[in-house]
Residue frames as qw, qx, qy, qz and C-alpha x, y, z in Angstrom:
[[0.109, -0.919, -0.144, 0.350, -19.19, 13.81, -53.45],
 [0.630, 0.563, 0.082, 0.529, -17.44, 15.96, -56.01],
 [0.474, -0.243, -0.196, 0.823, -14.88, 18.51, -54.97],
 [0.102, 0.883, 0.327, -0.321, -16.24, 22.05, -54.60],
 [0.542, 0.658, 0.146, 0.502, -15.33, 24.52, -57.28],
 [0.394, 0.110, -0.228, 0.884, -13.13, 27.52, -56.54],
 [0.267, -0.432, -0.119, -0.853, -16.18, 29.72, -56.25],
 [0.755, -0.472, -0.386, -0.242, -17.93, 27.28, -53.90],
 [0.698, -0.152, -0.406, 0.569, -14.81, 27.08, -51.72],
 [0.159, 0.245, -0.134, 0.947, -14.65, 30.88, -51.46],
 [0.526, -0.487, -0.230, -0.658, -18.36, 31.01, -50.44],
 [0.821, -0.356, -0.435, 0.098, -17.73, 28.29, -47.82],
 [0.567, -0.027, -0.329, 0.755, -14.69, 30.05, -46.41],
 [0.083, -0.381, -0.014, -0.921, -16.56, 33.32, -46.28],
 [0.693, -0.493, -0.320, -0.417, -19.43, 31.69, -44.38],
 [0.793, -0.238, -0.414, 0.379, -16.91, 30.13, -41.98],
 [0.366, 0.152, -0.221, 0.891, -15.15, 33.43, -41.42],
 [0.336, -0.481, -0.142, -0.797, -18.46, 35.21, -40.79],
 [0.801, -0.450, -0.373, -0.132, -19.47, 32.58, -38.24],
 [0.719, -0.130, -0.358, 0.582, -16.14, 32.69, -36.47],
 [0.115, 0.325, -0.096, 0.934, -16.23, 36.50, -36.31],
 [0.553, -0.523, -0.225, -0.609, -19.73, 36.40, -34.85],
 [0.841, -0.363, -0.381, 0.125, -18.67, 33.82, -32.27],
 [0.550, 0.057, -0.279, 0.785, -15.59, 35.86, -31.36],
 [0.097, -0.407, -0.018, -0.908, -17.70, 39.05, -31.04],
 [0.686, -0.444, -0.139, -0.559, -20.23, 37.23, -28.83],
 [0.286, -0.516, 0.738, -0.326, -17.81, 35.34, -26.54],
 [0.141, 0.098, -0.972, -0.163, -18.63, 31.99, -28.22],
 [0.467, 0.286, 0.593, -0.590, -22.36, 32.31, -27.49],
 [0.236, 0.120, 0.847, 0.462, -24.06, 30.35, -30.28],
 [0.216, 0.675, 0.676, -0.204, -27.56, 31.82, -30.11],
 [0.168, 0.806, -0.001, -0.568, -26.73, 35.24, -31.66],
 [0.011, 0.514, -0.687, -0.513, -24.88, 33.44, -34.47],
 [0.645, 0.220, 0.718, -0.139, -27.57, 30.97, -35.55],
 [0.593, 0.762, 0.043, -0.256, -28.04, 32.71, -38.93],
 [0.163, 0.758, -0.616, -0.140, -24.28, 32.47, -39.59],
 [0.448, -0.227, 0.861, -0.076, -24.22, 28.81, -38.45],
 [0.717, 0.453, 0.494, -0.192, -27.01, 27.91, -40.93],
 [0.470, 0.829, -0.228, -0.200, -25.22, 29.75, -43.76],
 [0.138, -0.615, 0.775, 0.044, -22.03, 27.90, -42.86],
 [0.556, 0.006, 0.823, -0.112, -23.76, 24.51, -42.91],
 [0.669, 0.642, 0.297, -0.231, -25.59, 25.28, -46.21],
 [0.407, 0.862, -0.276, -0.126, -22.52, 26.55, -48.04],
 [0.021, -0.612, 0.789, -0.039, -19.94, 24.01, -46.90],
 [0.714, 0.027, -0.682, -0.154, -19.75, 20.22, -47.32],
 [0.777, -0.583, -0.102, -0.215, -20.65, 18.38, -44.10],
 [0.874, -0.122, -0.159, 0.443, -17.10, 17.05, -43.63],
 [0.346, 0.460, -0.100, 0.812, -15.73, 20.54, -43.99],
 [0.450, -0.701, -0.042, -0.552, -18.13, 21.82, -41.34],
 [0.900, -0.411, -0.114, 0.085, -16.93, 19.06, -38.99],
 [0.741, 0.148, -0.114, 0.645, -13.29, 19.80, -39.77],
 [0.131, 0.585, -0.042, 0.800, -13.58, 23.57, -39.39],
 [0.623, -0.682, -0.090, -0.372, -15.51, 23.22, -36.10],
 [0.897, -0.307, -0.088, 0.305, -12.75, 20.97, -34.67],
 [0.567, 0.364, -0.038, 0.737, -10.13, 23.33, -36.08],
 [0.167, -0.729, 0.011, -0.664, -11.66, 26.34, -34.32],
 [0.797, -0.592, -0.053, -0.107, -11.86, 24.42, -31.02],
 [0.856, -0.056, -0.059, 0.511, -8.19, 23.47, -31.36],
 [0.355, 0.524, -0.025, 0.773, -7.12, 27.04, -32.20],
 [0.427, -0.753, -0.023, -0.500, -9.04, 28.41, -29.22],
 [0.892, -0.433, -0.045, 0.122, -7.42, 25.80, -26.94],
 [0.741, 0.185, -0.037, 0.644, -3.98, 26.54, -28.31],
 [0.055, 0.693, -0.007, 0.718, -4.52, 30.29, -27.82],
 [0.664, -0.690, -0.030, -0.287, -5.58, 29.64, -24.24],
 [0.909, -0.243, -0.025, 0.337, -2.54, 27.45, -23.54],
 [0.550, 0.397, -0.033, 0.734, -0.18, 30.04, -25.02],
 [0.174, -0.728, 0.009, -0.663, -1.75, 32.81, -22.91],
 [0.689, -0.617, 0.126, -0.359, -2.20, 30.95, -19.62],
 [0.064, 0.514, -0.847, 0.124, 0.44, 28.25, -19.86],
 [0.808, -0.088, -0.524, -0.252, 0.03, 24.61, -19.05],
 [0.312, -0.481, 0.681, -0.456, -0.01, 23.11, -15.59],
 [0.514, 0.021, -0.836, -0.190, -0.10, 19.36, -15.61],
 [0.748, -0.483, -0.052, -0.453, -2.54, 17.68, -13.22],
 [0.243, -0.498, 0.793, -0.253, -1.12, 15.78, -10.32],
 [0.692, 0.060, -0.659, -0.288, -1.34, 12.09, -11.00],
 [0.864, -0.460, -0.175, -0.106, -1.67, 9.31, -8.45],
 [0.310, -0.800, 0.504, -0.099, 0.99, 9.17, -5.83],
 [0.727, 0.347, -0.592, 0.031, 3.77, 6.69, -6.56],
 [0.747, -0.576, 0.294, -0.152, 4.47, 4.24, -3.80],
 [0.512, 0.593, -0.618, 0.060, 7.91, 2.70, -3.74]]
């Protein structure tokens, strides 16, 4: 695989941004954003699609943790 050109990267990032905006506007419902998902997958290398998808999941998780805070689960009781 050759590295994408500057123009190809810009097209990929634009497709990613359009998809993310659609998902944000539709409360992460994928069905209204299928067109944007296809454009994203067509315009970006497969490894980039995988990376950006994981990146978005992480950013959403981080945003949730910052807003709601983190409460650790109770582990097993320690017997002494």
